[in-house]
Short mmCIF file of the C-alpha atoms (twelve columns), coordinates in Angstrom:
data_MODEL
# 
_entry.id   MODEL 
# 
loop_
_atom_site.group_PDB 
_atom_site.id 
_atom_site.type_symbol 
_atom_site.label_atom_id 
_atom_site.label_alt_id 
_atom_site.label_comp_id 
_atom_site.label_asym_id 
_atom_site.label_seq_id 
_atom_site.Cartn_x 
_atom_site.Cartn_y 
_atom_site.Cartn_z 
_atom_site.pdbx_PDB_model_num 
ATOM 1   C CA . MET A 1   0.000   0.000  0.000  1 
ATOM 2   C CA . LYS A 2   1.207   3.513  -0.808 1 
ATOM 3   C CA . ILE A 3   0.652   5.655  2.298  1 
ATOM 4   C CA . GLY A 4   0.986   9.389  2.814  1 
ATOM 5   C CA . HIS A 5   1.252   10.938 6.280  1 
ATOM 6   C CA . TYR A 6   0.449   14.634 6.586  1 
ATOM 7   C CA . THR A 7   1.905   16.533 9.520  1 
ATOM 8   C CA . TYR A 8   3.355   19.968 10.053 1 
ATOM 9   C CA . GLN A 9   7.031   19.069 10.522 1 
ATOM 10  C CA . PRO A 10  7.976   15.378 10.546 1 
ATOM 11  C CA . GLY A 11  11.483  16.224 11.766 1 
ATOM 12  C CA . ALA A 12  10.232  18.066 14.859 1 
ATOM 13  C CA . ARG A 13  11.051  16.856 18.362 1 
ATOM 14  C CA . GLY A 14  8.558   14.915 20.416 1 
ATOM 15  C CA . GLY A 15  4.778   14.699 20.322 1 
ATOM 16  C CA . ILE A 16  2.914   14.119 17.093 1 
ATOM 17  C CA . ALA A 17  6.083   14.070 14.986 1 
ATOM 18  C CA . SER A 18  7.438   11.132 17.010 1 
ATOM 19  C CA . TYR A 19  4.114   9.301  16.632 1 
ATOM 20  C CA . VAL A 20  4.175   9.818  12.852 1 
ATOM 21  C CA . ARG A 21  7.806   8.711  12.498 1 
ATOM 22  C CA . ARG A 22  7.271   5.561  14.555 1 
ATOM 23  C CA . LEU A 23  4.149   4.642  12.607 1 
ATOM 24  C CA . GLY A 24  5.694   5.380  9.224  1 
ATOM 25  C CA . ASN A 25  8.874   3.458  10.009 1 
ATOM 26  C CA . ALA A 26  6.866   0.462  11.215 1 
ATOM 27  C CA . GLN A 27  4.752   0.501  8.058  1 
ATOM 28  C CA . ALA A 28  7.865   0.717  5.875  1 
ATOM 29  C CA . ASP A 29  9.418   -2.197 7.780  1 
ATOM 30  C CA . ILE A 30  6.549   -4.480 6.713  1 
ATOM 31  C CA . GLY A 31  6.794   -3.467 3.073  1 
ATOM 32  C CA . HIS A 32  4.544   -0.455 2.575  1 
ATOM 33  C CA . ASP A 33  5.602   2.570  0.548  1 
ATOM 34  C CA . VAL A 34  5.468   5.538  2.922  1 
ATOM 35  C CA . GLU A 35  5.682   9.228  2.075  1 
ATOM 36  C CA . TYR A 36  5.514   12.292 4.319  1 
ATOM 37  C CA . LEU A 37  3.668   15.434 3.255  1 
ATOM 38  C CA . CYS A 38  4.275   18.488 5.396  1 
ATOM 39  C CA . ARG A 39  4.357   22.259 5.628  1 
ATOM 40  C CA . ASN A 40  7.941   22.310 6.928  1 
ATOM 41  C CA . GLY A 41  10.487  19.655 5.982  1 
ATOM 42  C CA . GLU A 42  13.368  21.020 8.075  1 
ATOM 43  C CA . GLY A 43  15.222  18.693 10.393 1 
ATOM 44  C CA . SER A 44  13.923  15.485 8.856  1 
ATOM 45  C CA . ASP A 45  16.108  12.594 7.743  1 
ATOM 46  C CA . LEU A 46  13.086  10.568 6.650  1 
ATOM 47  C CA . PRO A 47  12.862  9.419  3.034  1 
ATOM 48  C CA . SER A 48  10.242  10.863 0.702  1 
ATOM 49  C CA . VAL A 49  9.446   14.115 2.507  1 
ATOM 50  C CA . ARG A 50  7.492   16.574 0.359  1 
ATOM 51  C CA . GLU A 51  6.449   20.063 1.343  1 
ATOM 52  C CA . VAL A 52  2.942   21.193 0.405  1 
ATOM 53  C CA . ASN A 53  1.424   24.651 0.563  1 
ATOM 54  C CA . GLY A 54  -2.038  24.378 2.031  1 
ATOM 55  C CA . ASP A 55  -4.980  22.018 1.674  1 
ATOM 56  C CA . VAL A 56  -5.444  22.284 -2.091 1 
ATOM 57  C CA . ASP A 57  -1.793  21.468 -2.728 1 
ATOM 58  C CA . LEU A 58  -1.967  18.629 -0.190 1 
ATOM 59  C CA . PHE A 59  -4.806  16.773 -1.901 1 
ATOM 60  C CA . GLU A 60  -3.503  17.476 -5.412 1 
ATOM 61  C CA . THR A 61  -0.098  16.082 -4.396 1 
ATOM 62  C CA . ALA A 62  -1.763  13.017 -2.856 1 
ATOM 63  C CA . GLN A 63  -3.481  12.323 -6.183 1 
ATOM 64  C CA . GLN A 64  -0.356  13.029 -8.235 1 
ATOM 65  C CA . ARG A 65  1.622   10.633 -6.038 1 
ATOM 66  C CA . ARG A 66  -1.146  8.036  -6.499 1 
ATOM 67  C CA . LEU A 67  -1.462  7.424  -2.788 1 
ATOM 68  C CA . ASP A 68  -3.726  4.574  -1.732 1 
ATOM 69  C CA . VAL A 69  -4.528  6.411  1.478  1 
ATOM 70  C CA . LEU A 70  -3.769  9.812  2.998  1 
ATOM 71  C CA . HIS A 71  -3.434  9.895  6.794  1 
ATOM 72  C CA . LEU A 72  -3.942  13.338 8.346  1 
ATOM 73  C CA . HIS A 73  -2.209  14.205 11.611 1 
ATOM 74  C CA . ARG A 74  -2.936  17.914 11.622 1 
ATOM 75  C CA . ARG A 75  -5.875  20.153 10.978 1 
ATOM 76  C CA . ILE A 76  -7.138  20.916 7.502  1 
ATOM 77  C CA . ARG A 77  -9.754  23.524 6.661  1 
ATOM 78  C CA . HIS A 78  -11.132 22.203 3.388  1 
ATOM 79  C CA . LEU A 79  -11.897 18.616 2.398  1 
ATOM 80  C CA . PRO A 80  -12.393 18.211 -1.380 1 
ATOM 81  C CA . GLU A 81  -15.209 15.993 -2.593 1 
ATOM 82  C CA . HIS A 82  -12.906 14.145 -4.985 1 
ATOM 83  C CA . ARG A 83  -9.858  12.903 -3.080 1 
ATOM 84  C CA . VAL A 84  -7.797  9.848  -2.350 1 
ATOM 85  C CA . PRO A 85  -9.162  7.748  0.545  1 
ATOM 86  C CA . THR A 86  -8.477  9.830  3.649  1 
ATOM 87  C CA . VAL A 87  -8.318  9.074  7.383  1 
ATOM 88  C CA . ARG A 88  -7.074  11.110 10.289 1 
ATOM 89  C CA . THR A 89  -5.828  10.740 13.843 1 
ATOM 90  C CA . MET A 90  -7.196  13.097 16.480 1 
ATOM 91  C CA . HIS A 91  -4.133  13.658 18.659 1 
ATOM 92  C CA . GLY A 92  -5.568  16.451 20.798 1 
ATOM 93  C CA . ASN A 93  -8.722  17.954 22.283 1 
ATOM 94  C CA . GLN A 94  -9.564  20.130 19.282 1 
ATOM 95  C CA . GLY A 95  -12.665 18.050 18.514 1 
ATOM 96  C CA . SER A 96  -14.308 18.938 21.830 1 
ATOM 97  C CA . CYS A 97  -12.617 22.156 22.977 1 
ATOM 98  C CA . PRO A 98  -12.338 25.364 20.913 1 
ATOM 99  C CA . SER A 99  -8.947  26.263 22.401 1 
ATOM 100 C CA . GLY A 100 -7.774  22.640 22.478 1 
ATOM 101 C CA . SER A 101 -6.341  23.139 25.955 1 
ATOM 102 C CA . ARG A 102 -8.947  21.717 28.347 1 
ATOM 103 C CA . PHE A 103 -7.076  23.694 31.005 1 
ATOM 104 C CA . LEU A 104 -8.368  26.610 33.073 1 
ATOM 105 C CA . LYS A 105 -5.232  28.684 33.338 1 
ATOM 106 C CA . ARG A 106 -6.665  31.163 35.819 1 
ATOM 107 C CA . SER A 107 -7.345  28.487 38.461 1 
ATOM 108 C CA . GLY A 108 -4.768  25.922 37.316 1 
ATOM 109 C CA . ARG A 109 -7.390  23.185 36.995 1 
ATOM 110 C CA . PRO A 110 -8.441  20.807 34.207 1 
ATOM 111 C CA . CYS A 111 -11.590 21.862 32.369 1 
ATOM 112 C CA . ASN A 112 -14.483 19.392 32.669 1 
ATOM 113 C CA . ARG A 113 -16.942 21.577 30.774 1 
ATOM 114 C CA . ASP A 114 -18.823 20.088 27.834 1 
ATOM 115 C CA . TYR A 115 -18.605 22.170 24.689 1 
ATOM 116 C CA . SER A 116 -21.123 24.957 24.275 1 
ATOM 117 C CA . VAL A 117 -20.758 28.408 22.764 1 
ATOM 118 C CA . SER A 118 -21.738 30.211 25.963 1 
ATOM 119 C CA . GLY A 119 -19.737 27.994 28.319 1 
ATOM 120 C CA . CYS A 120 -16.588 27.987 26.201 1 
ATOM 121 C CA . LEU A 121 -16.836 31.720 25.563 1 
ATOM 122 C CA . TRP A 122 -16.906 32.163 29.349 1 
ATOM 123 C CA . GLY A 123 -13.883 29.877 29.518 1 
ATOM 124 C CA . HIS A 124 -11.924 32.018 27.086 1 
ATOM 125 C CA . LEU A 125 -12.796 35.350 28.673 1 
ATOM 126 C CA . ILE A 126 -12.951 34.465 32.378 1 
ATOM 127 C CA . ASP A 127 -11.118 31.165 32.968 1 
ATOM 128 C CA . HIS A 128 -8.355  31.971 30.470 1 
ATOM 129 C CA . CYS A 129 -8.550  28.553 28.812 1 
ATOM 130 C CA . GLY A 130 -7.616  30.177 25.510 1 
ATOM 131 C CA . SER A 131 -6.783  33.483 23.919 1 
ATOM 132 C CA . ARG A 132 -9.014  36.452 24.793 1 
ATOM 133 C CA . ARG A 133 -8.227  38.303 21.577 1 
ATOM 134 C CA . PRO A 134 -11.474 38.567 19.601 1 
ATOM 135 C CA . GLY A 135 -9.986  37.325 16.336 1 
ATOM 136 C CA . ASN A 136 -8.423  34.279 17.993 1 
ATOM 137 C CA . VAL A 137 -11.633 33.465 19.874 1 
ATOM 138 C CA . VAL A 138 -13.627 33.540 16.628 1 
ATOM 139 C CA . ASN A 139 -11.036 31.335 14.906 1 
ATOM 140 C CA . ASN A 140 -11.164 28.827 17.781 1 
ATOM 141 C CA . PHE A 141 -14.935 28.449 17.459 1 
ATOM 142 C CA . ARG A 142 -14.651 28.128 13.686 1 
ATOM 143 C CA . ARG A 143 -12.025 25.440 14.175 1 
ATOM 144 C CA . ILE A 144 -14.230 23.236 16.328 1 
ATOM 145 C CA . GLU A 145 -17.021 23.570 13.752 1 
ATOM 146 C CA . THR A 146 -14.570 22.355 11.098 1 
ATOM 147 C CA . GLU A 147 -13.481 19.458 13.320 1 
ATOM 148 C CA . HIS A 148 -17.113 18.368 13.714 1 
ATOM 149 C CA . GLU A 149 -17.660 18.552 9.951  1 
ATOM 150 C CA . LEU A 150 -14.572 16.437 9.307  1 
ATOM 151 C CA . ALA A 151 -15.616 13.877 11.917 1 
ATOM 152 C CA . ALA A 152 -18.846 13.377 9.966  1 
ATOM 153 C CA . LYS A 153 -17.024 12.785 6.676  1 
ATOM 154 C CA . ILE A 154 -13.809 10.824 7.262  1 
ATOM 155 C CA . PRO A 155 -12.763 7.989  9.582  1 
ATOM 156 C CA . THR A 156 -11.082 9.428  12.663 1 
ATOM 157 C CA . ALA A 157 -8.841  7.463  15.022 1 
ATOM 158 C CA . THR A 158 -8.753  8.939  18.510 1 
ATOM 159 C CA . VAL A 159 -5.768  8.309  20.760 1 
ATOM 160 C CA . SER A 160 -7.986  7.540  23.769 1 
ATOM 161 C CA . ARG A 161 -11.555 6.754  24.776 1 
ATOM 162 C CA . PHE A 162 -11.524 10.079 26.600 1 
ATOM 163 C CA . VAL A 163 -10.983 11.980 23.330 1 
ATOM 164 C CA . LYS A 164 -13.697 10.003 21.545 1 
ATOM 165 C CA . GLU A 165 -16.243 10.385 24.337 1 
ATOM 166 C CA . ARG A 166 -15.614 14.116 24.647 1 
ATOM 167 C CA . MET A 167 -16.009 14.543 20.889 1 
ATOM 168 C CA . ILE A 168 -19.343 12.747 21.002 1 
ATOM 169 C CA . ARG A 169 -20.500 14.843 23.968 1 
ATOM 170 C CA . SER A 170 -19.544 17.970 22.048 1 
ATOM 171 C CA . GLY A 171 -21.823 17.030 19.147 1 
ATOM 172 C CA . CYS A 172 -19.770 14.725 16.876 1 
ATOM 173 C CA . MET A 173 -21.521 11.713 15.410 1 
ATOM 174 C CA . PRO A 174 -19.851 8.507  16.654 1 
ATOM 175 C CA . ASP A 175 -20.070 6.595  13.368 1 
ATOM 176 C CA . HIS A 176 -16.603 7.480  12.086 1 
ATOM 177 C CA . LEU A 177 -14.797 7.621  15.453 1 
ATOM 178 C CA . LYS A 178 -12.569 4.716  16.427 1 
ATOM 179 C CA . VAL A 179 -10.247 4.469  19.435 1 
ATOM 180 C CA . ILE A 180 -6.738  3.308  18.528 1 
ATOM 181 C CA . HIS A 181 -4.419  3.662  21.485 1 
ATOM 182 C CA . SER A 182 -0.867  4.742  20.727 1 
ATOM 183 C CA . PRO A 183 1.897   2.134  21.013 1 
ATOM 184 C CA . ALA A 184 4.765   1.767  23.427 1 
ATOM 185 C CA . PRO A 185 8.180   2.112  21.798 1 
ATOM 186 C CA . ASP A 186 9.918   -1.170 21.008 1 
ATOM 187 C CA . LEU A 187 13.446  -0.753 22.369 1 
ATOM 188 C CA . ASN A 188 14.613  -4.193 21.211 1 
ATOM 189 C CA . ARG A 189 16.705  -4.632 24.341 1 
ATOM 190 C CA . PRO A 190 16.114  -5.597 27.953 1 
ATOM 191 C CA . PRO A 191 15.830  -2.639 30.330 1 
ATOM 192 C CA . ALA A 192 18.479  -1.985 32.947 1 
ATOM 193 C CA . PRO A 193 17.558  -3.276 36.411 1 
ATOM 194 C CA . LEU A 194 15.947  -0.721 38.680 1 
ATOM 195 C CA . GLN A 195 18.540  0.866  40.944 1 
ATOM 196 C CA . HIS A 196 18.055  0.427  44.676 1 
ATOM 197 C CA . LYS A 197 20.620  2.979  45.759 1 
ATOM 198 C CA . ASP A 198 19.660  6.098  47.691 1 
ATOM 199 C CA . PRO A 199 18.693  8.802  47.313 1 
ATOM 200 C CA . PRO A 200 16.168  7.673  44.709 1 
ATOM 201 C CA . ARG A 201 15.629  9.766  41.592 1 
ATOM 202 C CA . MET A 202 12.314  10.659 40.000 1 
ATOM 203 C CA . LEU A 203 11.899  11.950 36.456 1 
ATOM 204 C CA . PHE A 204 9.665   14.531 34.816 1 
ATOM 205 C CA . ALA A 205 9.884   14.543 31.012 1 
ATOM 206 C CA . GLY A 206 7.914   16.991 28.907 1 
ATOM 207 C CA . ARG A 207 7.415   20.614 28.061 1 
ATOM 208 C CA . ILE A 208 7.699   22.903 31.081 1 
ATOM 209 C CA . GLU A 209 4.521   24.965 31.161 1 
ATOM 210 C CA . PRO A 210 1.756   25.563 33.729 1 
ATOM 211 C CA . LYS A 211 -0.612  22.858 32.483 1 
ATOM 212 C CA . LYS A 212 2.089   20.186 32.768 1 
ATOM 213 C CA . GLY A 213 2.071   20.512 36.561 1 
ATOM 214 C CA . VAL A 214 5.771   21.033 37.249 1 
ATOM 215 C CA . GLU A 215 5.011   23.538 40.015 1 
ATOM 216 C CA . TRP A 216 2.653   21.042 41.667 1 
ATOM 217 C CA . LEU A 217 5.387   18.417 41.546 1 
ATOM 218 C CA . LEU A 218 7.991   20.758 43.018 1 
ATOM 219 C CA . ARG A 219 5.683   21.778 45.872 1 
ATOM 220 C CA . SER A 220 5.158   18.124 46.767 1 
ATOM 221 C CA . LEU A 221 8.861   17.337 47.226 1 
ATOM 222 C CA . PRO A 222 9.387   19.177 50.562 1 
ATOM 223 C CA . LYS A 223 6.496   17.103 51.948 1 
ATOM 224 C CA . THR A 224 8.090   13.726 51.219 1 
ATOM 225 C CA . ASP A 225 9.731   11.680 53.977 1 
ATOM 226 C CA . VAL A 226 12.552  10.748 51.607 1 
ATOM 227 C CA . PRO A 227 14.743  13.523 50.118 1 
ATOM 228 C CA . VAL A 228 14.285  12.336 46.541 1 
ATOM 229 C CA . PHE A 229 16.117  13.922 43.634 1 
ATOM 230 C CA . LEU A 230 14.261  15.064 40.544 1 
ATOM 231 C CA . ASP A 231 15.510  15.098 36.959 1 
ATOM 232 C CA . VAL A 232 13.614  17.481 34.677 1 
ATOM 233 C CA . ALA A 233 13.932  16.723 30.962 1 
ATOM 234 C CA . GLY A 234 12.338  19.467 28.905 1 
ATOM 235 C CA . THR A 235 12.183  23.192 28.468 1 
ATOM 236 C CA . GLY A 236 9.714   26.041 28.179 1 
ATOM 237 C CA . ASP A 237 9.603   29.743 27.494 1 
ATOM 238 C CA . ILE A 238 12.215  31.867 29.261 1 
ATOM 239 C CA . ALA A 239 9.840   33.695 31.607 1 
ATOM 240 C CA . TYR A 240 8.197   30.532 32.889 1 
ATOM 241 C CA . MET A 241 11.522  28.727 33.260 1 
ATOM 242 C CA . GLN A 242 12.722  31.599 35.441 1 
ATOM 243 C CA . LYS A 243 9.585   31.306 37.559 1 
ATOM 244 C CA . VAL A 244 10.077  27.564 38.031 1 
ATOM 245 C CA . LYS A 245 13.737  27.915 38.969 1 
ATOM 246 C CA . ALA A 246 12.860  30.671 41.454 1 
ATOM 247 C CA . LEU A 247 10.325  28.298 43.018 1 
ATOM 248 C CA . VAL A 248 13.057  25.666 43.383 1 
ATOM 249 C CA . GLU A 249 15.113  28.154 45.392 1 
ATOM 250 C CA . ASP A 250 12.135  29.308 47.472 1 
ATOM 251 C CA . LEU A 251 11.315  25.700 48.399 1 
ATOM 252 C CA . GLY A 252 14.910  24.964 49.390 1 
ATOM 253 C CA . LEU A 253 15.277  22.338 46.670 1 
ATOM 254 C CA . THR A 254 18.468  23.642 45.077 1 
ATOM 255 C CA . GLY A 255 20.814  20.692 44.697 1 
ATOM 256 C CA . ARG A 256 17.961  18.193 44.477 1 
ATOM 257 C CA . ILE A 257 16.665  19.307 41.063 1 
ATOM 258 C CA . THR A 258 18.584  18.892 37.811 1 
ATOM 259 C CA . PHE A 259 17.308  20.723 34.740 1 
ATOM 260 C CA . HIS A 260 18.575  18.889 31.650 1 
ATOM 261 C CA . GLY A 261 16.907  21.078 29.040 1 
ATOM 262 C CA . TRP A 262 15.646  19.412 25.885 1 
ATOM 263 C CA . VAL A 263 16.827  15.804 25.784 1 
ATOM 264 C CA . GLU A 264 17.086  13.617 22.703 1 
ATOM 265 C CA . GLU A 265 15.091  10.382 22.659 1 
ATOM 266 C CA . ALA A 266 17.985  8.050  23.478 1 
ATOM 267 C CA . ASP A 267 18.953  10.177 26.457 1 
ATOM 268 C CA . VAL A 268 15.367  10.255 27.699 1 
ATOM 269 C CA . TYR A 269 15.480  6.466  27.979 1 
ATOM 270 C CA . ARG A 270 18.757  6.720  29.874 1 
ATOM 271 C CA . LEU A 271 17.170  9.109  32.365 1 
ATOM 272 C CA . ILE A 272 14.147  6.812  32.720 1 
ATOM 273 C CA . GLU A 273 16.470  3.910  33.526 1 
ATOM 274 C CA . GLN A 274 18.086  5.969  36.284 1 
ATOM 275 C CA . ALA A 275 14.698  6.811  37.823 1 
ATOM 276 C CA . ARG A 276 12.774  5.039  40.556 1 
ATOM 277 C CA . ALA A 277 9.615   6.243  38.786 1 
ATOM 278 C CA . VAL A 278 8.424   8.674  36.125 1 
ATOM 279 C CA . VAL A 279 6.035   11.364 37.375 1 
ATOM 280 C CA . VAL A 280 3.360   12.756 35.033 1 
ATOM 281 C CA . PRO A 281 1.688   15.562 37.050 1 
ATOM 282 C CA . SER A 282 -0.496  17.029 34.314 1 
ATOM 283 C CA . LEU A 283 -3.149  19.587 35.231 1 
ATOM 284 C CA . TRP A 284 -4.877  19.532 31.848 1 
ATOM 285 C CA . HIS A 285 -6.796  16.734 30.188 1 
ATOM 286 C CA . GLU A 286 -3.945  15.199 28.223 1 
ATOM 287 C CA . PRO A 287 -5.310  13.139 25.334 1 
ATOM 288 C CA . ALA A 288 -2.839  10.306 25.953 1 
ATOM 289 C CA . GLY A 289 0.412   11.025 27.797 1 
ATOM 290 C CA . LEU A 290 2.892   8.940  25.817 1 
ATOM 291 C CA . VAL A 291 5.709   9.326  28.351 1 
ATOM 292 C CA . THR A 292 3.820   6.766  30.460 1 
ATOM 293 C CA . LEU A 293 4.411   4.140  27.754 1 
ATOM 294 C CA . GLU A 294 8.037   5.171  27.363 1 
ATOM 295 C CA . ALA A 295 8.452   4.525  31.073 1 
ATOM 296 C CA . ALA A 296 6.673   1.187  30.781 1 
ATOM 297 C CA . ALA A 297 8.882   0.114  27.868 1 
ATOM 298 C CA . VAL A 298 11.951  0.754  30.041 1 
ATOM 299 C CA . GLY A 299 10.385  -1.138 32.936 1 
ATOM 300 C CA . ARG A 300 9.716   1.747  35.291 1 
ATOM 301 C CA . PRO A 301 6.541   2.536  37.259 1 
ATOM 302 C CA . VAL A 302 4.588   5.725  36.793 1 
ATOM 303 C CA . ILE A 303 2.947   8.229  39.123 1 
ATOM 304 C CA . ALA A 304 0.331   10.062 37.074 1 
ATOM 305 C CA . SER A 305 -2.474  12.563 37.422 1 
ATOM 306 C CA . GLN A 306 -6.023  11.302 36.847 1 
ATOM 307 C CA . VAL A 307 -6.811  13.496 33.871 1 
ATOM 308 C CA . GLY A 308 -7.818  12.993 30.258 1 
ATOM 309 C CA . GLY A 309 -6.629  9.853  28.528 1 
ATOM 310 C CA . ILE A 310 -3.653  9.324  30.823 1 
ATOM 311 C CA . SER A 311 -5.531  6.795  32.948 1 
ATOM 312 C CA . GLU A 312 -5.998  4.593  29.871 1 
ATOM 313 C CA . TYR A 313 -2.231  4.358  29.501 1 
ATOM 314 C CA . ALA A 314 -0.914  4.703  33.073 1 
ATOM 315 C CA . ARG A 315 -2.958  1.922  34.597 1 
ATOM 316 C CA . ASP A 316 -2.831  -0.705 37.300 1 
ATOM 317 C CA . PRO A 317 -0.681  -2.502 38.171 1 
ATOM 318 C CA . PHE A 318 2.256   -0.338 37.058 1 
ATOM 319 C CA . ALA A 319 0.928   3.144  37.865 1 
ATOM 320 C CA . LEU A 320 -0.155  5.105  40.927 1 
ATOM 321 C CA . GLN A 321 -2.863  7.629  40.101 1 
ATOM 322 C CA . VAL A 322 -3.172  10.996 41.842 1 
ATOM 323 C CA . SER A 323 -5.922  13.617 42.018 1 
ATOM 324 C CA . PRO A 324 -4.751  16.629 39.972 1 
ATOM 325 C CA . GLY A 325 -3.244  19.363 42.115 1 
ATOM 326 C CA . ASP A 326 -3.259  17.407 45.398 1 
ATOM 327 C CA . VAL A 327 0.201   18.134 46.860 1 
ATOM 328 C CA . ASP A 328 -0.097  15.784 49.849 1 
ATOM 329 C CA . GLU A 329 -1.364  12.866 47.764 1 
ATOM 330 C CA . LEU A 330 1.427   13.274 45.240 1 
ATOM 331 C CA . ALA A 331 4.041   13.423 48.017 1 
ATOM 332 C CA . GLU A 332 2.593   10.252 49.544 1 
ATOM 333 C CA . CYS A 333 2.777   8.382  46.229 1 
ATOM 334 C CA . ILE A 334 6.385   9.474  45.707 1 
ATOM 335 C CA . ASP A 335 7.225   8.215  49.202 1 
ATOM 336 C CA . ARG A 336 5.560   4.861  48.550 1 
ATOM 337 C CA . LEU A 337 7.980   4.095  45.733 1 
ATOM 338 C CA . ALA A 338 10.967  5.909  47.228 1 
ATOM 339 C CA . LEU A 339 10.710  3.841  50.417 1 
ATOM 340 C CA . ASP A 340 9.993   0.543  48.713 1 
ATOM 341 C CA . PRO A 341 12.381  -0.204 45.825 1 
ATOM 342 C CA . GLU A 342 11.195  -3.823 45.684 1 
ATOM 343 C CA . ARG A 343 7.659   -2.652 44.978 1 
ATOM 344 C CA . ALA A 344 8.916   -0.202 42.382 1 
ATOM 345 C CA . ALA A 345 10.911  -2.971 40.698 1 
ATOM 346 C CA . SER A 346 7.893   -5.287 40.668 1 
ATOM 347 C CA . MET A 347 5.683   -2.573 39.201 1 
ATOM 348 C CA . GLY A 348 8.353   -1.906 36.589 1 
ATOM 349 C CA . GLN A 349 8.394   -5.561 35.542 1 
ATOM 350 C CA . GLN A 350 4.621   -5.496 35.146 1 
ATOM 351 C CA . ALA A 351 4.940   -2.241 33.198 1 
ATOM 352 C CA . ARG A 352 7.276   -3.898 30.734 1 
ATOM 353 C CA . ALA A 353 4.826   -6.781 30.220 1 
ATOM 354 C CA . ILE A 354 1.888   -4.420 29.718 1 
ATOM 355 C CA . ALA A 355 3.833   -2.364 27.181 1 
ATOM 356 C CA . ARG A 356 4.638   -5.537 25.267 1 
ATOM 357 C CA . ASP A 357 1.238   -7.240 25.495 1 
ATOM 358 C CA . ARG A 358 -1.326  -4.408 25.501 1 
ATOM 359 C CA . PHE A 359 0.419   -1.582 23.672 1 
ATOM 360 C CA . SER A 360 2.551   -3.380 21.110 1 
ATOM 361 C CA . MET A 361 3.597   -1.681 17.910 1 
ATOM 362 C CA . ASP A 362 2.477   -4.738 15.906 1 
ATOM 363 C CA . ASP A 363 -1.094  -4.505 17.205 1 
ATOM 364 C CA . PHE A 364 -1.138  -0.746 16.710 1 
ATOM 365 C CA . VAL A 365 -0.014  -0.965 13.079 1 
ATOM 366 C CA . SER A 366 -2.487  -3.777 12.447 1 
ATOM 367 C CA . ASN A 367 -5.354  -1.635 13.747 1 
ATOM 368 C CA . ILE A 368 -4.253  1.329  11.626 1 
ATOM 369 C CA . MET A 369 -3.975  -0.840 8.508  1 
ATOM 370 C CA . ASP A 370 -7.460  -2.264 9.138  1 
ATOM 371 C CA . LEU A 371 -8.742  1.323  9.244  1 
ATOM 372 C CA . TYR A 372 -6.985  2.052  5.940  1 
ATOM 373 C CA . ARG A 373 -8.377  -1.042 4.227  1 
ATOM 374 C CA . SER A 374 -11.962 -0.380 5.322  1 
ATOM 375 C CA . THR A 375 -11.636 3.244  4.169  1 
ATOM 376 C CA . VAL A 376 -10.259 2.241  0.776  1 
ATOM 377 C CA . THR A 377 -12.968 -0.410 0.345  1 
ATOM 378 C CA . THR A 378 -15.705 2.106  1.164  1 
ATOM 379 C CA . ALA A 379 -14.198 4.700  -1.197 1 
ATOM 380 C CA . ASN A 380 -13.983 2.191  -4.049 1 
ATOM 381 C CA . GLY A 381 -17.578 1.152  -3.481 1 
ATOM 382 C CA . LEU A 382 -18.750 4.766  -3.701 1 
ATOM 383 C CA . MET A 383 -16.806 5.291  -6.917 1 
ATOM 384 C CA . ARG A 384 -18.578 2.365  -8.599 1 
ATOM 385 C CA . ARG A 385 -22.026 3.768  -7.873 1 
# 
């Protein structure tokens, strides 16, 4: 099958770009012809990367390249009637939230509001869940209308049940929505044994911004019985980084926190191996939270916030779940693993098995290919009518 993946920048670090690369590489490994269509081809060492300029160019290029299926990983505004068979993956909350954030910045809490014009307008203007600039607000509401229109026309894979259910509650018809959980990375090597030495290290890996809960995590550390060390792999904007580092000093944590900045994928796995557990303290409704599966693949337990789709990935028996924003509860969970390395090691072994058995790349690719084949079959049937 000749497959085209459309994303903004396939060579970008982390997030959707990593998902697309892993999927495309796995499809190529089993004999499919994979191409990448994008708006920005910088930084990519992938074969067959082609830049396109907008939706019209995208679909014309897909036809010129004689793609069997076009897989969208980013928003489009216009869907032509005559096109190659097209599917998409909904990676975020854009199908149920005009701003896509599902985070109330003013209060620092996840947004549980169902979509409505009045409620979400209040969210933008009062709760600061999105931009308050009139033009941006209008564009956000237009975007969710487009997402609903697309959901009615093309098969859409959601990365969690949470994303699917929220889309349905926001007004999307369920007919074309299918949950396909993201896969754990296949490291093709046994993980290093969990270290029992003290003091134990915990790891946060992700972008450093308010909704990721780094401040919540930092405030929990002085409340632990064990003086754990924390590795922070990621970066954010300069002003917020300064705020976070000032908080470290105010809490008396200098010397216990190491900021690594942006870390390449191989080094992330090295940091996970050094950790007693990976902490995912998100304060927004994350659609998936892939770092939980990266931890599982390396055989490390997870402490994660009960938000969004994270609970579908960070699950018993390898994860401890925490109420978002609860400092004492998070400190208690950190202590449970810091004080009991045998339990952490056992949870890590179960994590490895779950990553292999429930979130395998083979099963993931098989589910995606089934979606492609059903889409192509339906498209061919419509053409014969």
